[in-house]
C-alpha positions in Angstrom: -10.2 -12.8 -7.7 -6.7 -14.0 -8.7 -6.7 -11.4 -11.5 -7.1 -8.6 -9.0 -4.1 -9.9 -7.0 -2.0 -9.7 -10.2 -3.4 -6.3 -11.1 -2.1 -4.9 -7.8 1.6 -5.5 -8.9 1.5 -3.0 -11.9 -0.3 -0.5 -9.8 2.4 -0.7 -7.1 5.1 -0.6 -9.8 3.5 2.6 -11.1 3.8 4.2 -7.6 7.5 3.3 -7.5 8.2 4.6 -11.0 6.3 7.9 -10.3 8.1 8.3 -7.0 11.5 8.0 -8.6 10.5 10.3 -11.5 9.3 12.9 -9.0 12.6 12.7 -7.1 14.7 13.0 -10.3 12.7 15.9 -11.6 13.1 17.6 -8.2 16.9 17.2 -8.4 16.9 19.5 -11.4 15.2 22.2 -9.4 17.6 21.7 -6.5 14.8 21.4 -3.9 15.2 17.7 -3.0 18.1 15.9 -1.3 19.2 12.3 -1.1 17.9 12.1 2.5 14.4 13.2 1.3 14.5 10.6 -1.4 15.3 7.7 1.0 12.7 8.8 3.5 10.1 9.0 0.8 11.2 5.6 -0.6 11.0 4.0 2.8 7.5 5.4 3.3 6.4 4.3 -0.2 7.7 0.8 0.3 6.1 0.5 3.8 2.7 1.6 2.3 3.0 -0.8 -0.6 4.0 -3.7 1.6 0.9 -3.0 3.8 -1.4 -2.7 0.9 -0.1 -5.7 -1.1 0.0 -7.8 2.1 -3.7 -7.1 2.6 -4.5 -7.9 -1.0 -2.5 -11.0 -1.4 -3.0 -12.5 2.1 -6.5 -11.2 3.0 -7.9 -14.6 3.9 -5.0 -15.4 6.3 -5.0 -12.0 7.9 -8.7 -12.1 8.4 -8.6 -15.4 10.2 -5.3 -14.6 12.1 -6.7 -12.2 14.7 -9.5 -14.2 16.2 -9.2 -14.6 19.9 -6.8 -11.7 20.3 -5.8 -10.7 23.8 -8.4 -8.9 25.9 -11.2 -10.3 23.7 -11.6 -7.3 21.5 -12.0 -9.4 18.3 -14.6 -12.1 18.7 -14.9 -13.4 15.1 -12.8 -13.7 12.0 -12.9 -10.9 9.4 -14.0 -12.0 5.9 -11.1 -12.2 3.5 -12.8 -10.1 0.9 -13.1 -7.2 3.4 -9.4 -7.3 4.2 -8.6 -7.4 0.5 -11.0 -4.5 -0.1 -9.1 -2.5 2.5 -5.9 -3.4 0.9 -7.2 -1.9 -2.4 -8.4 1.2 -0.6 -4.9 1.6 0.9 -3.3 1.0 -2.5 -5.4 3.4 -4.5 -5.9 6.2 -1.9 -2.6 8.1 -2.6 -3.3 8.1 -6.3 -6.9 9.3 -5.8 -5.7 12.0 -3.4 -3.0 13.1 -5.9 -5.5 13.4 -8.7 -8.0 15.2 -6.4 -5.5 17.9 -5.4 
């Protein structure tokens, strides 16, 4: 399971590199602005932080919400399920980009 955590780092780095490349190629066409780049970068970084947080800290996040206010969560989530959702979040933009 530790290998999967370390595998998430190059996947996240590939998203950042592809995002910067897409912005730089868009500058040649004159269709992108610096504001668009920073808005996209903030969105990418937020998405990656959420995904990597679920992958790297799945056990802690699964146990951390037990006994939440109003009793909506009655038992701990298994750590593997939180990590799986982190992988879904991480890979979903790439799968959608390849699909379309």
